C-alpha positions in Angstrom: 31.0 -33.0 104.3 30.9 -36.7 103.5 29.6 -38.4 100.4 25.8 -39.1 100.7 25.4 -36.9 103.7 22.5 -34.3 103.8 22.4 -31.8 106.6 19.0 -30.1 107.4 18.9 -27.0 109.6 15.8 -25.3 110.9 16.5 -21.5 110.7 15.1 -18.9 113.1 12.4 -17.9 110.6 11.2 -21.5 110.4 12.6 -22.2 106.9 14.9 -25.2 106.3 18.5 -25.0 105.1 19.5 -28.2 103.4 23.2 -28.7 102.6 24.7 -31.7 100.9 28.1 -32.7 99.7 28.6 -35.2 96.9 25.8 -37.6 96.4 26.7 -40.9 94.8 24.9 -42.0 91.6 23.2 -44.8 93.5 21.6 -42.4 96.0 21.0 -39.3 93.7 17.4 -40.2 92.9 16.6 -40.8 96.6 18.1 -37.5 97.6 16.0 -35.7 94.9 12.9 -37.5 96.2 13.7 -36.4 99.8 14.0 -32.8 98.8 10.8 -32.9 96.8 9.0 -34.5 99.7 10.4 -31.8 102.1 9.2 -29.1 99.8 5.7 -30.7 99.5 5.3 -31.2 103.2 6.7 -27.9 104.3 4.9 -25.8 101.6 6.4 -22.9 99.9 9.1 -23.1 97.3 12.6 -24.4 97.1 15.6 -22.2 96.2 18.7 -24.0 95.0 22.3 -22.6 95.3 25.0 -24.6 93.6 28.4 -24.4 95.2 31.5 -24.3 93.0 33.5 -27.6 93.1 37.0 -27.0 94.4 38.7 -28.5 91.3 36.7 -26.0 89.1 37.6 -22.9 91.2 38.9 -20.2 88.9 38.0 -22.2 85.8 35.2 -22.1 83.3 33.4 -25.1 81.9 32.5 -24.9 78.3 30.0 -26.9 76.3 31.1 -30.5 76.0 32.8 -30.5 79.4 36.1 -29.0 78.3 37.7 -27.0 81.1 39.7 -23.9 80.3 41.2 -21.3 82.6 39.0 -18.2 83.3 
């Protein structure tokens, strides 16, 4: 998945699956607004699942951003 790319898939049950990769700081606000607008127009509620970043796999992030091994 590329930076600033958002994929929207209509599932068999009529719900939307929205997947994004990294969103640049310049476009982050616009991406959030797009998701809010989709939620408003489609009705219902939004469920967010965060994916683990590859460089954090098997690591734990502590307060302050310090990374230690899990």
